[in-house]
C-alpha positions in Angstrom: 19.3 -0.3 -0.2 17.2 1.8 -2.6 13.4 1.4 -2.5 13.3 0.5 -6.2 15.5 -2.5 -5.4 13.3 -3.6 -2.4 11.7 -7.0 -3.2 8.0 -6.9 -2.4 5.9 -10.0 -2.6 2.4 -11.1 -1.4 3.8 -14.6 -0.7 5.5 -15.9 2.5 8.8 -16.5 0.7 10.7 -14.9 -2.2 11.4 -17.5 -4.9 15.2 -18.1 -5.2 15.9 -16.2 -2.0 16.6 -17.4 1.5 15.3 -15.4 4.5 18.2 -14.6 6.7 16.4 -12.6 9.3 12.8 -11.5 10.1 12.9 -7.9 11.2 9.3 -7.4 12.0 6.1 -5.7 10.8 6.5 -2.8 8.3 3.5 -0.6 7.8 2.5 2.6 6.0 -0.8 4.4 5.8 -2.6 7.4 4.5 -6.0 8.9 5.1 -7.7 10.6 2.2 -10.9 12.6 2.2 -13.3 12.9 -0.7 -13.9 16.2 -2.5 -17.3 17.7 -2.8 -16.9 18.3 -6.5 -15.9 14.7 -7.0 -18.9 13.6 -5.0 -21.3 15.5 -7.3 -19.7 14.1 -10.4 -19.6 10.6 -8.9 -23.4 10.9 -8.1 -24.1 11.9 -11.7 -21.8 9.1 -13.0 -23.6 6.5 -10.8 -26.8 7.2 -12.6 -25.5 6.2 -16.0 -22.9 3.6 -14.8 -19.2 3.2 -15.5 -16.0 3.9 -13.8 -15.7 6.9 -11.5 -12.2 7.9 -12.7 -11.7 10.6 -10.0 -12.2 8.0 -7.2 -10.0 5.5 -9.0 -7.2 8.1 -9.2 -7.7 9.0 -5.5 -7.4 5.4 -4.4 -4.4 4.7 -6.7 -2.5 7.7 -5.2 -3.5 6.6 -1.7 -2.3 3.0 -2.3 1.0 4.3 -3.7 1.5 6.6 -0.7 0.8 3.9 1.8 3.1 1.5 0.0 5.9 4.1 -0.2 5.6 4.7 3.6 5.7 1.0 4.3 8.9 0.6 2.2 10.5 3.5 4.0 9.8 1.8 7.3 11.2 -1.5 6.1 14.3 0.1 4.7 14.8 1.9 8.1 14.7 -1.5 9.7 17.5 -2.8 7.5 15.3 -4.9 5.2 15.9 -5.7 1.6 12.5 -7.4 1.1 9.0 -7.4 2.4 7.0 -10.6 2.3 3.3 -11.2 2.8 2.3 -7.7 1.6 -1.3 -6.8 2.3 -3.6 -3.8 1.8 -6.6 -2.9 3.8 -9.0 0.1 3.9 -11.3 1.4 6.5 -13.6 4.3 6.9 -12.4 6.7 9.6 -15.2 9.3 9.3 -17.9 10.4 6.9 -16.1 11.0 3.6 -12.6 9.9 4.6 -10.9 6.5 4.4 -7.6 5.1 5.5 -5.5 2.9 3.2 -3.1 0.7 5.1 -0.2 -1.3 3.7 1.6 -3.9 5.8 4.0 -6.8 5.5 6.9 -8.5 7.1 10.3 -6.8 6.7 13.1 -9.4 6.1 16.6 -9.6 4.9 17.1 -12.1 2.1 20.0 -13.5 0.0 20.1 -15.7 -3.1 20.0 -19.4 -2.4 
């Protein structure tokens, strides 16, 4: 099944679908490091306030990468849906953070 057809929800069930089989935990992660130039600009921006666009973009790309990797793993398991999707972040070293996506890979069919 193509990833663009994978059902992904943050709930325990998919409305209108019946879970046929629970396949297990699907996960994907990425670790991203900050860039010195971004840090300098972010420091300046923090003095005047507002969104730090370069960090927003960095985290958006990291979230998309972690989600894509999780979906690949779910697809490899034979899933056509992932329920209970969650994201978490953690600092792995000074200036670098991990973004982790995880959920339960399942096979569903319409009720």
